[in-house]
C-alpha positions as CSV (number, residue, x, y, z in Angstrom):
1,M,-1.8,116.8,66.7
2,S,1.1,118.6,68.2
3,P,1.5,118.2,72.0
4,N,2.6,121.9,72.1
5,L,-0.8,123.2,71.2
6,S,-2.9,124.8,73.9
7,Q,-6.2,123.2,74.8
8,A,-8.0,126.1,73.1
9,Q,-6.0,125.5,69.9
10,R,-6.8,121.8,70.0
11,D,-10.5,122.5,70.5
12,A,-10.5,124.9,67.5
13,A,-8.7,122.4,65.3
14,A,-11.0,119.5,66.2
15,P,-13.3,118.5,63.3
16,R,-16.8,120.0,63.4
17,P,-20.0,118.1,62.4
18,L,-20.6,120.1,59.1
19,D,-17.0,120.5,58.0
20,G,-16.9,120.1,54.2
21,I,-20.6,121.0,53.8
22,T,-21.3,123.9,51.5
23,V,-24.5,125.9,51.9
24,V,-25.7,128.5,49.4
25,S,-28.3,130.9,50.8
26,L,-30.6,133.4,49.1
27,E,-31.6,134.9,52.4
28,H,-32.8,138.1,54.0
29,A,-34.2,139.3,57.3
30,I,-34.1,136.6,60.1
31,A,-35.5,133.2,59.5
32,A,-33.1,131.9,56.8
33,P,-30.1,133.8,58.1
34,F,-30.6,132.5,61.6
35,C,-30.8,128.9,60.2
36,T,-27.7,129.3,58.1
37,R,-25.7,131.0,60.9
38,Q,-26.2,127.9,63.0
39,L,-25.1,125.7,60.1
40,A,-22.0,127.8,60.0
41,D,-21.5,127.5,63.7
42,M,-21.3,123.7,63.1
43,G,-18.6,124.1,60.5
44,A,-20.5,124.5,57.2
45,R,-19.3,126.9,54.6
46,V,-22.2,129.4,54.0
47,I,-22.1,131.5,50.9
48,K,-24.7,134.3,51.3
49,V,-25.9,135.7,48.0
50,E,-26.8,139.3,48.2
51,R,-27.9,142.0,45.8
52,P,-25.1,144.3,44.8
53,G,-25.1,147.7,46.4
54,V,-28.0,146.8,48.7
55,G,-27.5,143.4,50.2
56,D,-29.7,141.7,52.7
57,F,-32.2,144.4,53.7
58,A,-31.6,143.5,57.4
59,R,-28.2,145.3,57.0
60,G,-30.2,148.5,57.1
61,Y,-32.6,147.8,60.0
62,D,-30.6,150.0,62.4
63,E,-27.1,151.1,63.2
64,R,-26.9,150.1,66.8
65,V,-23.7,148.0,66.7
66,N,-21.0,150.5,65.9
67,G,-22.9,151.4,62.8
68,M,-24.0,147.9,61.9
69,S,-27.5,146.5,62.2
70,S,-28.2,144.5,65.4
71,H,-30.2,141.9,63.5
72,F,-27.5,141.5,60.9
73,V,-24.7,141.1,63.5
74,W,-26.7,138.5,65.3
75,T,-27.4,136.2,62.4
76,N,-24.5,136.5,59.9
77,R,-21.2,135.7,61.4
78,S,-19.0,133.0,59.8
79,K,-20.5,133.6,56.4
80,E,-19.1,134.7,53.0
81,S,-20.9,137.4,51.1
82,L,-21.3,137.0,47.3
83,A,-22.8,140.0,45.5
84,L,-24.9,138.9,42.5
85,D,-27.7,140.6,40.6
86,L,-29.8,137.5,39.9
87,K,-31.8,139.3,37.3
88,Q,-28.8,139.2,35.0
89,P,-28.2,136.0,33.0
90,E,-24.5,136.0,33.9
91,A,-25.3,136.0,37.6
92,G,-27.7,133.1,37.1
93,A,-24.9,131.1,35.5
94,I,-22.6,131.8,38.4
95,L,-25.3,130.7,40.9
96,R,-25.9,127.4,39.0
97,Q,-22.2,126.7,39.1
98,L,-22.2,127.1,42.8
99,L,-25.3,125.0,43.2
100,G,-23.9,122.2,41.1
101,K,-21.3,121.6,43.8
102,A,-23.2,122.7,46.9
103,D,-24.8,120.5,49.5
104,V,-27.7,122.7,50.6
105,L,-29.7,125.7,49.2
106,V,-31.6,127.8,51.6
107,Q,-34.0,130.5,50.4
108,N,-36.6,132.7,51.9
109,L,-37.2,135.0,49.0
110,A,-40.7,136.4,48.3
111,P,-43.3,133.8,47.4
112,G,-42.7,132.4,43.9
113,A,-39.4,134.2,43.4
114,A,-37.2,131.1,43.6
115,V,-39.2,129.3,41.0
116,R,-39.1,132.3,38.7
117,L,-35.3,132.3,39.0
118,G,-35.3,128.6,37.9
119,L,-34.5,127.3,41.4
120,S,-37.3,124.9,41.9
121,F,-36.3,121.6,43.5
122,E,-37.2,119.7,40.4
123,S,-34.9,121.7,38.1
124,L,-32.1,121.7,40.7
125,Q,-32.3,117.9,41.1
126,E,-31.3,117.6,37.4
127,L,-28.3,119.8,38.1
128,N,-27.3,118.2,41.4
129,P,-29.2,115.2,42.6
130,R,-27.5,115.4,46.0
131,L,-28.6,119.0,46.7
132,I,-30.9,119.6,49.6
133,V,-33.3,122.5,49.0
134,C,-34.8,124.3,52.0
135,D,-37.6,126.7,51.1
136,I,-38.7,128.9,54.0
137,S,-41.9,130.9,53.6
138,G,-44.8,132.4,55.5
139,Y,-47.4,129.8,54.7
140,G,-45.8,127.0,52.8
141,Q,-46.4,125.7,49.3
142,G,-50.1,125.1,48.4
143,G,-53.3,126.4,49.8
144,D,-54.9,129.8,49.4
145,Y,-52.3,131.6,51.5
146,Q,-49.3,130.3,49.5
147,D,-48.5,133.7,47.9
148,K,-49.5,135.9,50.9
149,K,-46.7,138.1,52.2
150,A,-45.6,137.2,55.7
151,Y,-43.5,139.1,58.3
152,D,-42.8,138.1,61.9
153,L,-45.5,140.2,63.6
154,L,-48.1,139.1,61.0
155,I,-47.4,135.4,61.7
156,Q,-47.5,136.1,65.5
157,S,-51.0,137.4,64.8
158,E,-52.1,134.7,62.3
159,S,-50.9,131.8,64.5
160,G,-52.9,133.0,67.6
161,F,-49.8,133.9,69.6
162,L,-51.0,137.5,70.0
163,S,-54.4,136.4,71.3
164,I,-52.8,134.9,74.4
165,T,-50.0,137.3,74.9
166,G,-50.3,140.7,76.7
167,T,-52.7,142.0,79.3
168,P,-56.5,141.4,79.7
169,D,-57.0,144.8,78.1
170,S,-54.6,144.5,75.2
171,P,-52.6,141.9,73.2
172,A,-48.9,142.3,72.9
173,K,-46.2,141.0,70.5
174,A,-43.2,139.2,71.6
175,G,-40.2,141.4,72.1
176,C,-38.0,139.4,69.7
177,S,-38.8,137.8,66.3
178,V,-40.3,134.5,67.6
179,S,-42.0,133.6,64.3
180,D,-38.7,134.0,62.3
181,I,-36.7,132.2,65.0
182,S,-39.1,129.2,65.1
183,A,-39.0,128.8,61.4
184,G,-35.2,129.2,61.4
185,M,-34.9,126.5,64.1
186,Y,-37.1,124.1,62.2
187,A,-35.2,124.8,59.0
188,Y,-31.9,124.1,60.8
189,S,-33.0,120.8,62.3
190,S,-34.7,119.7,59.1
191,I,-31.5,120.3,57.1
192,L,-29.5,118.3,59.6
193,S,-32.0,115.4,59.3
194,A,-31.9,115.7,55.5
195,L,-28.1,115.4,55.5
196,L,-28.4,112.3,57.6
197,L,-31.0,110.9,55.2
198,R,-28.7,111.7,52.2
199,E,-26.0,109.5,53.8
200,R,-28.4,106.6,53.4
201,T,-30.0,107.3,50.1
202,G,-27.4,109.3,48.3
203,R,-30.0,111.9,47.2
204,G,-31.1,115.3,48.3
205,S,-34.6,116.3,49.3
206,R,-36.8,119.3,49.5
207,L,-37.7,120.9,52.8
208,D,-40.8,123.1,53.0
209,V,-40.7,125.2,56.2
210,S,-43.7,127.4,57.0
211,M,-43.5,130.2,59.5
212,L,-47.2,129.7,60.3
213,E,-46.8,126.0,61.0
214,S,-43.7,126.5,63.0
215,M,-45.5,128.9,65.3
216,V,-48.7,126.8,65.5
217,E,-46.5,123.9,66.7
218,W,-45.2,126.2,69.5
219,M,-48.9,127.0,70.3
220,G,-49.6,123.4,71.3
221,F,-50.4,124.1,75.0
222,P,-52.8,127.0,74.5
223,M,-54.5,125.2,71.6
224,Y,-55.1,122.0,73.6
225,Y,-56.1,124.1,76.6
226,A,-58.9,125.5,74.4
227,F,-59.7,122.1,72.9
228,D,-63.2,121.5,71.6
229,D,-64.2,125.3,71.9
230,A,-63.2,125.6,75.5
231,P,-62.1,129.1,76.7
232,P,-58.4,129.8,75.8
233,P,-55.9,130.8,78.5
234,P,-56.4,134.4,79.6
235,R,-53.9,137.0,78.7
236,A,-52.0,137.5,82.0
237,G,-49.1,139.9,81.2
238,A,-45.9,138.6,82.6
239,S,-47.7,136.2,84.9
240,H,-48.5,132.6,84.1
241,A,-52.1,132.3,82.7
242,T,-53.1,129.2,84.6
243,I,-50.7,128.9,87.6
244,Y,-50.5,131.2,90.6
245,P,-48.4,132.7,92.1
246,Y,-46.2,132.5,89.0
247,G,-45.0,135.9,87.7
248,P,-43.4,139.2,88.7
249,F,-43.8,140.9,92.0
250,P,-42.5,144.3,93.2
251,V,-40.2,144.4,96.2
252,G,-39.3,147.2,98.7
253,D,-36.2,148.4,96.9
254,G,-38.1,149.4,93.8
255,T,-37.1,146.3,91.7
256,E,-39.1,143.2,90.8
257,I,-38.6,139.5,91.4
258,M,-40.0,136.7,89.3
259,L,-41.1,133.6,91.1
260,G,-43.0,130.4,90.3
261,L,-44.8,127.7,92.3
262,Q,-45.5,124.3,90.9
263,N,-47.2,122.2,93.6
264,E,-48.8,122.2,97.1
265,R,-45.5,121.3,98.8
266,E,-44.0,124.5,97.4
267,W,-47.0,126.5,98.4
268,A,-46.7,125.4,102.0
269,A,-43.0,126.2,102.0
270,F,-43.7,129.6,100.4
271,C,-46.2,130.5,103.2
272,R,-43.9,129.3,106.0
273,L,-40.4,130.5,104.8
274,V,-41.1,133.4,102.4
275,L,-44.3,135.1,103.5
276,R,-43.7,133.9,107.1
277,Q,-47.5,133.3,107.3
278,P,-47.8,129.5,107.7
279,E,-51.5,129.7,108.4
280,L,-52.1,130.7,104.7
281,A,-51.2,127.2,103.6
282,D,-54.5,125.9,104.8
283,D,-56.6,128.9,103.9
284,S,-59.5,127.6,101.8
285,R,-59.1,130.5,99.4
286,Y,-55.6,129.4,98.5
287,S,-55.4,125.7,99.2
288,S,-55.1,124.6,95.6
289,N,-53.8,126.1,92.4
290,S,-57.3,126.5,91.0
291,S,-58.4,128.4,94.1
292,R,-55.2,130.6,94.1
293,V,-55.9,131.5,90.4
294,A,-59.5,132.3,91.3
295,N,-58.5,134.5,94.2
296,Q,-55.2,135.9,92.8
297,A,-56.2,139.5,93.4
298,S,-56.3,139.1,97.2
299,L,-53.3,136.7,97.2
300,R,-51.2,139.2,95.2
301,A,-52.0,141.9,97.7
302,L,-50.8,139.7,100.5
303,I,-47.5,138.9,98.7
304,V,-46.9,142.5,97.7
305,T,-47.4,143.6,101.3
306,A,-45.0,140.9,102.6
307,F,-42.3,142.0,100.1
308,A,-42.7,145.7,100.6
309,S,-40.3,145.9,103.5
310,L,-37.7,143.6,101.8
311,S,-35.0,144.1,99.2
312,R,-34.7,141.9,96.1
313,H,-31.7,140.2,97.7
314,Q,-33.6,139.4,100.9
315,V,-36.6,138.0,98.9
316,I,-34.3,135.8,96.8
317,E,-32.6,134.5,100.0
318,R,-36.0,133.5,101.4
319,L,-37.1,131.9,98.1
320,E,-33.8,129.9,97.8
321,Q,-34.3,128.7,101.4
322,A,-37.8,127.5,100.5
323,Q,-36.5,126.0,97.2
324,I,-38.9,128.1,95.3
325,A,-37.9,128.8,91.6
326,N,-37.1,132.5,91.1
327,A,-35.3,134.9,88.7
328,S,-34.4,138.5,88.5
329,V,-36.3,140.6,86.0
330,N,-33.3,141.6,84.0
331,T,-32.8,144.4,81.5
332,M,-30.7,143.9,78.4
333,Q,-27.7,145.5,80.1
334,D,-28.2,143.1,83.0
335,V,-28.0,140.2,80.5
336,W,-24.8,141.5,78.9
337,R,-23.3,141.5,82.5
338,H,-24.9,138.3,83.7
339,P,-22.6,136.6,86.1
340,Q,-23.5,133.0,85.0
341,L,-22.6,133.7,81.4
342,A,-19.3,135.3,82.5
343,Q,-18.5,132.5,84.9
344,R,-19.1,129.8,82.3
345,G,-17.0,131.8,79.7
346,R,-19.8,132.0,77.2
347,W,-18.6,135.1,75.3
348,R,-16.2,135.3,72.4
349,Q,-15.0,138.1,70.1
350,V,-15.8,137.9,66.4
351,E,-14.4,140.1,63.7
352,S,-16.6,142.4,61.7
353,P,-16.3,145.4,59.3
354,V,-16.5,147.6,62.4
355,G,-14.0,145.8,64.5
356,P,-14.2,143.0,67.1
357,L,-17.7,142.4,68.6
358,P,-18.9,140.2,71.5
359,A,-20.9,137.1,70.6
360,L,-22.5,134.4,72.6
361,I,-21.1,130.8,72.1
362,P,-24.0,128.8,70.6
363,P,-26.0,126.8,73.1
364,G,-25.5,123.1,73.3
365,S,-21.7,123.0,73.8
366,S,-20.0,119.8,72.7
367,S,-17.0,118.1,74.4
368,A,-15.8,117.1,70.9
369,F,-15.4,120.4,69.1
370,E,-15.7,124.2,69.4
371,A,-18.3,126.0,67.5
372,R,-17.1,128.1,64.6
373,M,-17.3,131.9,65.3
374,D,-15.7,133.8,62.4
375,R,-16.1,137.2,60.8
376,I,-19.3,139.0,59.9
377,P,-18.9,139.9,56.2
378,A,-19.2,143.2,54.5
379,L,-21.5,143.3,51.5
380,G,-19.8,141.4,48.6
381,E,-16.6,141.0,50.6
382,N,-15.9,137.5,49.3
383,T,-17.2,137.9,45.7
384,G,-13.8,138.0,44.0
385,A,-12.4,135.0,45.9
386,I,-15.5,132.9,45.2
387,L,-15.5,133.7,41.5
388,A,-11.8,132.9,41.3
389,E,-12.6,129.5,42.8
390,L,-15.1,129.0,40.0
391,G,-12.4,129.7,37.4
392,Y,-13.2,133.3,36.5
393,S,-10.3,135.5,35.6
394,T,-9.5,138.9,37.2
395,E,-10.5,140.5,33.9
396,Q,-13.9,138.7,33.9
397,V,-14.5,139.7,37.5
398,Q,-13.7,143.3,36.7
399,A,-16.1,143.2,33.7
400,F,-18.9,141.7,35.9
401,S,-18.4,144.6,38.3
402,E,-18.6,147.2,35.6
403,Q,-21.8,145.5,34.2
404,G,-23.4,145.4,37.6
405,V,-23.5,141.6,37.7
406,I,-21.7,141.6,41.0
């Protein structure tokens, strides 16, 4: 490598873990696109197959990012968009050509749609024995729920997540698509493990990722807390359900501070250095976590009164002195301007059909390579180039366009 290259250029030129891996994705919404975007971050070539004229329906969720959808911008950088009407035989032939050379197929179509398109794992194994097929669905293959429609909020409900989230009076959904994200993460990690397995066996495998099972895995603590028909954790709003004080508290300048205590040493330091009421440490009402939870109404009143004459900055100073974990209750605008993200240089610009946009560098930075962060594609932007790679002539591509195949 040339010694004249800058460090940034050397990092960008370093090999990535998934360089040379081709992923074909029949994807929409969040779960599959979030999975494949992460594969693209690691260097994979991701060919996103979209319906001509319409595309991934997440493109139309909103227009918040200079006219583009916030969901789509988040999950679709570094991909190529291939417009194909898979109901037409010519499109099916094009797709099978791609899959014959691909390493991974990811799909989260409606239940049964992939099989109806001839994309079952068994049929694709005959075409390409090394192909890894990742099917993402709401409930997985088999069982009475196999064909049931599933969206993020429905799975939040079905998995029990809603039952423990919110206030005592009302359940609440998560503010982001946690069911989709959990399934996307398990799909991503499962594909990585399948690629490692293929290095040993030489053959692909099928991955069956269920949104329900992904979320139930995340529900491990509350499920075991309610083991053998014991009462579940109570809904506690933004506070911890079973530890106190652990949650948001108002301060005198009209803002809120989030704090969390974990043990009796921290409780004593909190009383002495933060509340400046050391006698509370030995008060029988608050001398253990269980007693603090049982008497949290009176303890909350004491804390709110102590904070009422202080600014957020002053409270944080006291909490830091006592080595009590704390955080600001940030808005989205606060997060865009978060000093830690800026000081660590975690933002990059990515190109898009509406111009450059900021994007967060993927978590888990490596010393060996820089994550790929390329353009967000317009619908069908790469169709002509991909078909040319497959050997189709300009005239054939034009004919496909006129026939609505692409």
